[in-house]
C-alpha positions, 0 to 999 in steps of 0.5 A: 340427322338420324340418331344412331345406336339408340341402345348405346346412346341410352347407356352413355347417358346413364353413365353420364348422369351417374357421374354428374349426380356423384360430382354434384352431391360430393361437393365437386367445386366445378358445380359450385355456381349451379349449387348456389343457383339451386339453393335459391330456387329450392332444389335441382331438377334434371332439366336444371342439371342439363342446363348447368352442364351445358353452361359449365362444360359445353353441350353433350352430344352422342353421334352428333345428336345433342343429349336432351332432358328427355334422355335424362328422364329415361336414364333416371327411370333406369337408375331408379328401377335399379335402386341407384337413384331417388328423388324427393317431391318438389313444386308441380311442373318441375319434372323430376325434382331433387334427383340424387344417388342412393347409397347403392348409386354412390357405391356404383359411381365409386366402383370403377365399373360401368352401370351395366357391370355393377347391376349385372356382374360379369362371370369370372374367368377369361370370358367377360359377359357384360349384360346391357339391359334397357329399361322398358320404354326407355328407347322408343322402338327398342326394348330388347336386351343386349349381352356382350359375350367377350371371348377375347379376355378383354375387360372393356370397362375402362374403355367404356368409362374413358369414352364417356368421360371424353364425351363429357369433358371434350367441350371444356378442353382447350383444343382446336376445333378440328382436334375436338371433333376428331377426339369426340368421334374417336371416343364414340367409336371407342364406346361402340367397339368396347360394347360390341359383341367381340371387341378387338384389342388392337382396335381398342388400343388404336382408338385409345392411343389416338385419344391420348395424342389429342389430350397431349395437344391440350393445355394440361388442366385438372380435367385433362389430367384425369383423362390422361390417367384413364387412357394410361390405365385402359392401355395398361389393361391390354398388356 
């Protein structure tokens, strides 16, 4: 299968990595088993984070393509360049050892903004300019920049964050297989619409409402409650 939307895939992986590092380093109980394992191994690596992510929450995919350790390394390179992440030396051959968010990275994770908005703030007013920059060499064959000039007066940050969250937790939600696939597909389409040059409010509303209906079919868990709240906040932002 051909990997589609490499620029948006890169953005999606960066957002996921920031969320994981924040959860790990702030003591999220869902990562307890992983932290115990890393303590015995002498520290965590990007590959270890990805393996434990699969173990705890299921495989992370983007347009049907599994996220790889190489994707995380590219994402980390961007975060490190922007001053959002750092690491400490580890054993040779361990890849990138002991990655963690810097104080700036923690602030980004807690800011309710996408990484792109945080590192390149939008201008004020009714036009939202979301600057999406690729780290050099992060995506093979694509090193251009993308600027979203959104004249619809729609702040798309909540929709991008919702799409990233659904992609991250969908494998762990108690859903029928076809419902899970539909939700993952709509989350990917929501990300594409929200990061397009001129997102349509009606399309954002329809996709978010469908995601809300899928969540209603899931047994309520802590993860689904977070997602439900995010769908409500995203829809409210269109009012």
